[in-house]
N, C-alpha and C positions, 0 to 999 in steps of 0.2 A: 752555462748550465750543460752538464751531461745528460745525454738522453738514455733512459735504460734501453737496452737491447733485450729483446726474447728471442729466445729459441722455439721455433713452432714444431711441435710434435707430428707425426703423419695421422695421427687420429682425429686432429683438429681438421685435416683437409678433407677426410674422408666422412666424419660426420655433418661438416658442412654440406658435402656434395650431396649425401643420402638422405639428409633433412632428419638425422636420427632424434626421437622423442625427446631424450633427455638434452642430448649437447648440440643438436642441429642447429637451433639459432645462436646460441652463445658463441658454435665455432663460424658462424657466417660473420656476426658482429665483428668479430677479432680480423678475419680475412678483408672486411670492409674497412675497418682501421689501419690495416698494413695498405691496401690500395691507396686510400684518402691520407697515406703518408704521417699518420698520427700516431704511428708507433713504430720503432726500427726491430725489425725483425729480420732474424737470420735460419737458415736450415743447412743440413748435411747435403751431400749427393745421396746418401743411401735414404734419404725420406722421400725423395723423388721415386725409389724404385719401391718401397715399402706402400706409399699411396697407389702407386699402378696396381702393385700385386693384390692390396686391399680390394681396389675397386673390380679387377678381374674377377675374382673371387667371388664378389658381390655380382657378378652380371651386369655392371656399369656399361653402358654403351660409351664409345667415344673417349677412353682411357689415354689416348695421346693427347687429345683435347684438353683435356684435365689437366695432364702435364705441363702442356704447355700454357695452360692460365697461370699455373703457380709461377711458372718462369717469367711470365709477363708483369707479376708483381713487383712493386720496387721493395724486393728481397734479395738478401745478400744470402747466395748460395757458397758455403765454406766445402772446401777442396777437402776429401779425406786423406791423411797421410798414412804410411806405414806404421809410422810412430803412434799415430792417434789409434790405429786397430792393435798394437802391442799392448798400449797402457788399456784400451779397451776392454782386453780379455784377462786382465788381471783383475778386474771388477766380479768378485764371486757373486755380489746379491742382485746382478742385474743380468738380463740377456744379456749376450752380445752386442746387438744391434740396440737396445735402450743405452747398454755404457757405453758406446759409441757416441752417442747424442749426449751422453752427462758428460763425457771427455771433451767435445766440442764444443758446449755450451760453456763450460767453466775456462777454456782456453779461449772464449770469445768474451768474458765478463759477462755471460747473458742468463736470463732467469728462464727456464723452459715451463711453456704453457702447453700443459697434457692431460689428457683425463685419465691416462695412466697412473694409477695408484703407488705402482711398485717405485718410481721416483720419490725420494725423503722431501727432496725440495724441489717444489715444484707450485704453480699455479694451475687450478682447476679453471678450464674455459670458462664455467658460469661463475667463477668466483673472481674472474677478472675484468677490471674497471681502469678507464683510463685517468 
């Protein structure tokens, strides 16, 4: 039986870290499920930079530790290619960053978990269940 693969958007990591009122607990549960190997998850390299940028803007200390914590998870980090970027900038209805995540998720046959409602096909972190 093939396990479903999930692309974890940067906001899941950010909301988990800051304990967001709406998405904090849901996001923490997703990260625990990744840690315990209950779900197969991927990110792309840009997600790491987005998390670092968001946490810095939110004045979170130890941003490097947070990135290392994400990298310590049993999560596949997909390298971004020039072709991925070219494909992403062709997407008019998403920001270039979100379009890149969309392209990577499609290429990896992964379902995006995100709080970002700009994605047409996604699972809301608080709607996710194993």
